[in-house]
C-alpha positions as CSV (number, residue, x, y, z in Angstrom):
1,M,16.5,-13.5,34.4
2,K,16.3,-12.9,38.0
3,I,12.9,-13.3,39.7
4,E,12.4,-11.4,42.9
5,N,9.7,-10.3,45.2
6,I,8.9,-6.3,45.3
7,R,9.7,-6.4,49.0
8,E,13.2,-7.6,48.4
9,V,13.9,-5.0,45.4
10,R,12.3,-2.1,47.2
11,T,14.9,-3.0,50.3
12,R,17.8,-3.1,47.8
13,F,16.9,-1.2,44.8
14,C,20.3,0.4,44.5
15,R,22.1,-2.6,44.6
16,Y,19.7,-4.3,41.9
17,I,20.0,-1.0,39.7
18,S,24.1,-1.1,40.1
19,E,24.0,-4.8,39.1
20,L,21.8,-5.1,36.1
21,P,24.5,-4.8,33.4
22,K,26.1,-8.0,34.8
23,S,22.9,-9.9,35.8
24,G,20.5,-8.7,33.2
25,S,16.9,-8.2,33.8
26,V,15.0,-8.7,37.0
27,L,11.3,-9.7,36.7
28,I,9.4,-8.4,40.1
29,T,6.5,-10.1,41.5
30,K,3.9,-9.2,43.9
31,N,2.1,-11.7,45.8
32,G,3.7,-14.5,43.3
33,R,2.7,-12.9,40.2
34,P,4.6,-10.7,37.9
35,C,4.2,-7.0,38.2
36,A,7.2,-5.3,36.7
37,A,10.5,-5.8,35.3
38,L,13.9,-4.1,35.7
39,V,15.7,-4.0,32.1
40,P,19.3,-2.7,31.7
41,I,20.1,0.0,29.2
42,T,23.1,0.1,27.3
43,E,24.2,2.3,24.5
44,D,22.7,-0.2,21.9
45,T,19.4,-0.2,23.5
46,D,16.7,1.2,21.2
47,L,14.4,3.0,23.6
48,E,11.6,3.5,21.0
49,V,11.6,-0.3,20.2
50,L,11.6,-1.0,24.2
51,A,8.7,1.4,24.7
52,L,6.6,0.3,21.9
53,S,7.0,-3.2,22.8
54,Q,5.0,-2.7,25.8
55,N,2.4,-0.5,24.0
56,K,-1.0,-2.3,23.5
57,R,-2.3,0.6,21.5
58,F,0.6,0.1,19.0
59,W,0.5,-3.7,18.6
60,K,-3.4,-3.1,18.0
61,L,-2.5,-0.9,15.1
62,I,0.1,-3.4,13.8
63,D,-2.5,-6.5,14.0
64,T,-5.2,-4.4,12.3
65,A,-2.7,-3.1,9.5
66,I,-1.7,-6.7,8.8
67,E,-5.0,-8.0,8.8
68,R,-6.0,-5.2,6.3
69,G,-3.2,-6.1,4.2
70,K,-4.4,-9.9,4.0
71,K,-8.0,-8.7,3.1
72,E,-6.8,-6.5,0.6
73,G,-4.2,-8.7,-1.0
74,L,-0.9,-7.2,-0.2
75,T,2.2,-9.0,-0.4
76,D,3.6,-10.3,3.0
77,L,6.8,-8.7,3.9
78,E,8.1,-12.3,4.8
79,T,7.4,-13.2,1.0
80,C,9.8,-10.1,-0.2
81,R,12.5,-10.2,2.6
82,G,16.0,-10.9,1.3
83,S,15.0,-11.9,-2.2
84,K,15.3,-9.3,-4.9
85,R,13.3,-11.7,-7.4
86,G,10.5,-11.6,-4.4
87,L,10.8,-7.7,-4.5
88,R,10.2,-7.4,-8.2
89,S,7.8,-10.0,-8.6
90,A,5.7,-8.1,-5.7
91,G,6.0,-5.1,-7.8
92,Y,8.6,-3.0,-5.9
93,Q,11.3,-1.3,-8.0
94,A,15.0,-0.5,-7.0
95,G,15.0,2.4,-4.5
96,P,17.7,4.0,-2.2
97,P,19.3,1.4,0.1
98,L,17.5,1.2,3.4
99,T,19.0,3.1,6.2
100,T,19.1,2.2,9.9
101,H,16.8,3.7,12.2
102,T,18.2,6.9,14.2
103,N,17.0,8.1,17.5
104,P,15.4,11.4,16.7
105,Y,16.1,12.6,20.4
106,Q,19.7,11.9,20.3
107,N,21.0,15.2,19.6
108,W,18.6,17.3,22.1
109,S,20.4,19.1,24.6
């Protein structure tokens, strides 16, 4: 990851954008402190994950749900992950296979 001053990025913005696929992310600083980042987007980039990873409200909901699960004695996903025996012992029954996430906006014109 490159680290660049905001003045440098502002001056050569088009060059930074065109180089993103090769160079990777660029951390932008202002007065020596991080203030923004340029991140390359490819066909494999999940834009929802990218957006949610920066959403404080989303992470607060996740943290609240985890704490609630601990208080209510729910089985931790890590206990179940990758183990059919773990899933059965947690009370889960076989169901349809999990599918990969699809982008709901992919087919919009």
